[in-house]
N, C-alpha and C positions, 0 to 999 in steps of 0.2 A: 283361209289360212294366212294369206298375204295381209289381209286387213288386220288380223290379230297381231301379226308381226310388226306392222307399222305402229299400232297402238302401243305395243311393248317397247319399241324403240323410242316413241315419244315419251313414255314414262321414264325410260332410262336417261334420256336427255334432260328431262325436268329434274330428276334426282341428281344428275351430275351437276346441273346449274346450282342446285341448293348446296351441294358439297363444296363446289368452287367458291360460292359466296361465304360459306363458313370458313374455308381455308383462308380466303382473303381477309376476313375479319380477324382471324387468329394472327395472321402475319402483321396486320396493321396494328393490332393491340400489343404485339410483342415488343 
């Protein structure tokens, strides 16, 4: 159970990084 939670957190962090990169790109292009 803890292992799956860690994997889930890792995916969330990776997804958040992608979203942040997209937001930065939008702000830079704006």
